[in-house]
Z-matrix of the N, CA and C atoms (Angstrom, degrees):
N
C 1 1.482
C 2 1.521 1 110.40
N 3 1.310 2 117.70 1 -31.68
C 4 1.475 3 121.87 2 -178.39
C 5 1.522 4 113.43 3 -100.11
N 6 1.326 5 116.80 4 4.30
C 7 1.435 6 120.46 5 177.48
C 8 1.540 7 110.94 6 83.40
N 9 1.310 8 119.05 7 10.85
C 10 1.453 9 122.71 8 -179.38
C 11 1.518 10 108.93 9 -103.27
N 12 1.339 11 116.94 10 159.57
C 13 1.431 12 120.80 11 174.49
C 14 1.558 13 108.25 12 -83.48
N 15 1.343 14 115.08 13 136.37
C 16 1.457 15 118.28 14 177.97
C 17 1.523 16 111.59 15 -70.42
N 18 1.303 17 115.13 16 154.52
C 19 1.481 18 120.51 17 174.82
C 20 1.522 19 107.02 18 -88.32
N 21 1.363 20 115.75 19 113.84
C 22 1.432 21 121.09 20 -174.45
C 23 1.522 22 114.15 21 -50.61
N 24 1.313 23 117.22 22 -45.90
C 25 1.458 24 122.81 23 -176.26
C 26 1.547 25 109.88 24 -59.82
N 27 1.309 26 116.27 25 -42.17
C 28 1.501 27 120.49 26 -177.96
C 29 1.517 28 108.51 27 -68.43
N 30 1.323 29 117.78 28 -44.03
C 31 1.496 30 123.75 29 179.72
C 32 1.507 31 108.94 30 -60.55
N 33 1.339 32 117.02 31 -47.94
C 34 1.475 33 120.46 32 -178.18
C 35 1.526 34 111.63 33 -63.24
N 36 1.374 35 118.14 34 -39.21
C 37 1.463 36 120.60 35 178.24
C 38 1.503 37 109.46 36 -67.81
N 39 1.331 38 118.90 37 -39.36
C 40 1.474 39 120.94 38 179.23
C 41 1.515 40 111.26 39 -66.49
N 42 1.337 41 118.33 40 -38.33
C 43 1.405 42 122.11 41 176.14
C 44 1.575 43 113.07 42 -59.40
N 45 1.360 44 111.93 43 -44.66
C 46 1.455 45 117.58 44 -179.13
C 47 1.521 46 111.48 45 -64.16
N 48 1.334 47 117.84 46 -43.89
C 49 1.418 48 123.16 47 176.40
C 50 1.525 49 110.73 48 -61.01
N 51 1.320 50 117.29 49 -43.83
C 52 1.418 51 121.32 50 179.23
C 53 1.543 52 112.34 51 -63.21
N 54 1.310 53 117.28 52 -40.34
C 55 1.462 54 120.86 53 175.80
C 56 1.515 55 112.00 54 -56.72
N 57 1.327 56 116.48 55 -41.87
C 58 1.416 57 121.47 56 -178.99
C 59 1.593 58 110.79 57 -65.97
N 60 1.305 59 113.56 58 -40.45
C 61 1.489 60 119.02 59 177.88
C 62 1.549 61 110.61 60 -64.88
N 63 1.355 62 116.85 61 -36.84
C 64 1.466 63 120.23 62 -179.80
C 65 1.530 64 109.95 63 -64.22
N 66 1.292 65 118.50 64 -34.50
C 67 1.491 66 122.38 65 176.38
C 68 1.536 67 108.36 66 -62.12
N 69 1.300 68 117.18 67 -44.04
C 70 1.479 69 119.48 68 177.17
C 71 1.505 70 113.25 69 -63.69
N 72 1.376 71 114.67 70 -47.31
C 73 1.452 72 119.73 71 177.94
C 74 1.508 73 110.63 72 -57.62
N 75 1.372 74 116.94 73 -43.76
C 76 1.439 75 119.86 74 -179.84
C 77 1.501 76 112.91 75 -59.37
N 78 1.329 77 116.07 76 -41.80
C 79 1.458 78 120.88 77 177.48
C 80 1.504 79 111.44 78 -64.16
N 81 1.318 80 119.73 79 -41.95
C 82 1.481 81 123.68 80 178.93
C 83 1.562 82 108.07 81 -63.10
N 84 1.364 83 114.36 82 -48.29
C 85 1.459 84 117.30 83 -175.66
C 86 1.529 85 111.83 84 -75.26
N 87 1.307 86 120.21 85 -4.78
C 88 1.427 87 120.86 86 170.22
C 89 1.515 88 112.49 87 -79.56
N 90 1.324 89 115.60 88 -12.60
C 91 1.480 90 121.13 89 178.78
C 92 1.496 91 115.74 90 -109.39
N 93 1.326 92 115.82 91 -13.94
C 94 1.495 93 121.59 92 179.18
C 95 1.503 94 108.12 93 -147.17
N 96 1.333 95 115.25 94 164.13
C 97 1.474 96 121.28 95 -178.27
C 98 1.516 97 115.42 96 -78.32
N 99 1.315 98 115.40 97 -32.01
C 100 1.434 99 121.46 98 -176.81
C 101 1.490 100 111.97 99 -127.31
N 102 1.326 101 116.68 100 170.00
C 103 1.482 102 120.69 101 -176.00
C 104 1.493 103 113.48 102 -59.43
N 105 1.342 104 116.86 103 -36.07
C 106 1.462 105 118.86 104 -176.27
C 107 1.513 106 115.65 105 -103.31
N 108 1.359 107 117.32 106 4.58
C 109 1.436 108 120.96 107 -177.21
C 110 1.562 109 111.86 108 148.12
N 111 1.244 110 116.51 109 -151.83
C 112 1.504 111 119.83 110 -177.56
C 113 1.507 112 112.87 111 -93.52
N 114 1.346 113 116.33 112 5.17
C 115 1.476 114 120.44 113 177.59
C 116 1.515 115 109.61 114 -123.99
N 117 1.305 116 117.33 115 142.78
C 118 1.431 117 121.95 116 174.96
C 119 1.556 118 109.77 117 -59.29
N 120 1.324 119 117.12 118 135.25
C 121 1.473 120 116.52 119 -175.57
C 122 1.550 121 109.36 120 -148.13
N 123 1.279 122 115.68 121 -175.36
C 124 1.453 123 124.57 122 -179.32
C 125 1.528 124 110.80 123 -58.53
N 126 1.303 125 118.10 124 -31.09
C 127 1.476 126 120.97 125 177.05
C 128 1.497 127 109.96 126 -60.22
N 129 1.307 128 118.87 127 -43.28
C 130 1.425 129 124.32 128 179.10
C 131 1.553 130 110.38 129 -66.01
N 132 1.315 131 114.53 130 -41.76
C 133 1.473 132 118.96 131 177.81
C 134 1.504 133 112.06 132 -59.69
N 135 1.336 134 115.34 133 -37.29
C 136 1.442 135 121.83 134 178.78
C 137 1.541 136 110.97 135 -62.02
N 138 1.317 137 115.45 136 -45.33
C 139 1.488 138 119.84 137 -176.63
C 140 1.508 139 114.90 138 -80.31
N 141 1.290 140 118.86 139 -20.47
C 142 1.453 141 121.28 140 -176.87
C 143 1.554 142 113.98 141 -54.18
N 144 1.324 143 118.94 142 -53.55
C 145 1.468 144 116.58 143 -178.92
C 146 1.503 145 114.22 144 -65.85
N 147 1.343 146 118.39 145 -31.22
C 148 1.442 147 120.79 146 176.33
C 149 1.494 148 112.49 147 -64.86
N 150 1.344 149 115.72 148 -43.38
C 151 1.459 150 120.21 149 177.96
C 152 1.512 151 110.63 150 -65.33
N 153 1.307 152 116.81 151 -40.91
C 154 1.451 153 121.42 152 178.74
C 155 1.545 154 110.56 153 -59.34
N 156 1.348 155 116.65 154 -45.03
C 157 1.449 156 122.43 155 177.34
C 158 1.528 157 111.06 156 -57.57
N 159 1.349 158 117.45 157 -38.75
C 160 1.450 159 120.20 158 179.70
C 161 1.540 160 110.88 159 -58.25
N 162 1.331 161 115.45 160 -44.37
C 163 1.477 162 120.57 161 179.21
C 164 1.533 163 109.23 162 -67.06
N 165 1.298 164 117.61 163 -39.33
C 166 1.493 165 120.87 164 -179.87
C 167 1.533 166 111.73 165 -65.44
N 168 1.326 167 116.52 166 -26.90
C 169 1.476 168 117.73 167 -177.97
C 170 1.520 169 112.68 168 -100.87
N 171 1.346 170 116.26 169 8.07
C 172 1.457 171 118.72 170 178.61
C 173 1.506 172 116.83 171 86.34
N 174 1.355 173 115.66 172 8.66
C 175 1.473 174 120.99 173 -179.40
C 176 1.529 175 112.19 174 -100.67
N 177 1.326 176 117.31 175 11.38
C 178 1.451 177 122.31 176 -179.80
C 179 1.564 178 113.05 177 -57.02
N 180 1.325 179 119.22 178 -35.64
C 181 1.434 180 118.76 179 -178.76
C 182 1.544 181 113.33 180 -59.22
N 183 1.312 182 118.73 181 -20.61
C 184 1.466 183 121.67 182 177.05
C 185 1.542 184 107.91 183 -63.85
N 186 1.326 185 116.18 184 -40.46
C 187 1.492 186 118.91 185 178.67
C 188 1.513 187 109.30 186 -73.87
N 189 1.321 188 117.11 187 -42.50
C 190 1.481 189 118.99 188 -176.70
C 191 1.567 190 113.01 189 -66.92
N 192 1.306 191 118.21 190 -15.83
C 193 1.441 192 122.86 191 -179.25
C 194 1.568 193 110.64 192 -77.79
N 195 1.338 194 116.14 193 -12.33
C 196 1.456 195 119.69 194 179.85
C 197 1.547 196 108.41 195 -115.00
N 198 1.301 197 118.55 196 110.73
C 199 1.478 198 120.88 197 -168.60
C 200 1.531 199 114.87 198 -60.61
N 201 1.315 200 118.31 199 -35.97
C 202 1.446 201 120.00 200 178.26
C 203 1.494 202 112.74 201 -73.56
N 204 1.305 203 116.96 202 -36.38
C 205 1.472 204 121.48 203 177.78
C 206 1.502 205 109.32 204 -69.85
N 207 1.343 206 116.20 205 -40.77
C 208 1.457 207 120.19 206 177.02
C 209 1.549 208 108.88 207 -62.17
N 210 1.275 209 120.50 208 -43.95
C 211 1.459 210 121.97 209 179.68
C 212 1.530 211 110.42 210 -64.64
N 213 1.291 212 117.81 211 -38.88
C 214 1.491 213 121.26 212 173.92
C 215 1.537 214 109.53 213 -59.50
N 216 1.330 215 116.12 214 -49.14
C 217 1.470 216 119.36 215 -179.54
C 218 1.531 217 111.12 216 -58.37
N 219 1.293 218 114.81 217 -42.63
C 220 1.492 219 117.71 218 -179.91
C 221 1.570 220 111.15 219 -62.98
N 222 1.346 221 114.62 220 -36.61
C 223 1.472 222 117.47 221 178.33
C 224 1.540 223 111.99 222 -68.38
N 225 1.328 224 116.62 223 -48.75
C 226 1.444 225 119.26 224 -173.17
C 227 1.505 226 113.57 225 -79.88
N 228 1.325 227 118.92 226 -31.77
C 229 1.497 228 119.18 227 -175.65
C 230 1.517 229 110.14 228 -79.95
N 231 1.293 230 121.02 229 -12.31
C 232 1.463 231 123.16 230 177.16
C 233 1.519 232 113.38 231 -98.75
N 234 1.307 233 115.75 232 3.95
C 235 1.450 234 119.33 233 177.12
C 236 1.562 235 110.08 234 -66.05
N 237 1.280 236 118.40 235 141.66
C 238 1.450 237 122.07 236 178.01
C 239 1.512 238 112.04 237 -55.78
N 240 1.329 239 117.36 238 -42.31
C 241 1.449 240 120.68 239 -178.59
C 242 1.549 241 111.19 240 -62.82
N 243 1.303 242 118.94 241 -36.60
C 244 1.471 243 121.64 242 177.97
C 245 1.511 244 110.56 243 -71.54
N 246 1.334 245 118.11 244 -41.65
C 247 1.433 246 120.35 245 177.41
C 248 1.520 247 110.20 246 -62.71
N 249 1.303 248 119.01 247 -38.02
C 250 1.480 249 123.21 248 178.17
C 251 1.547 250 109.08 249 -66.10
N 252 1.310 251 116.76 250 -40.10
C 253 1.471 252 120.72 251 179.24
C 254 1.537 253 109.83 252 -62.92
N 255 1.324 254 116.70 253 -46.40
C 256 1.478 255 119.43 254 178.38
C 257 1.512 256 111.67 255 -62.11
N 258 1.350 257 116.82 256 -41.53
C 259 1.449 258 120.44 257 -179.54
C 260 1.533 259 109.86 258 -63.41
N 261 1.329 260 115.31 259 -42.55
C 262 1.484 261 119.88 260 179.72
C 263 1.536 262 109.77 261 -63.20
N 264 1.335 263 116.69 262 -44.45
C 265 1.463 264 119.38 263 179.79
C 266 1.521 265 113.51 264 -62.72
N 267 1.349 266 117.88 265 -31.06
C 268 1.421 267 121.70 266 179.39
C 269 1.523 268 111.68 267 -72.72
N 270 1.361 269 116.85 268 -21.52
C 271 1.485 270 121.09 269 179.96
C 272 1.494 271 110.88 270 -84.84
N 273 1.330 272 118.24 271 -24.59
C 274 1.436 273 121.47 272 -172.54
C 275 1.506 274 111.56 273 -82.60
């Protein structure tokens, strides 16, 4: 993003930590539809742009490897409000 080369060791460590967190998210989302419960909430709004950025940077398969996280992403990323947000961002 800043035109610099990433430090491989830092990126690898972050990926490993993220993989561990996805296991936890997958477990939580196996019991409920959304991050904070069975209703869409501010917790989901918080994670939406981060998940979107993963797909934009080629890291989307990390989400798709966890079935419950993948199902959550499909639910939240297809919401009309998120589509409108993306469309607005593309215009700015």
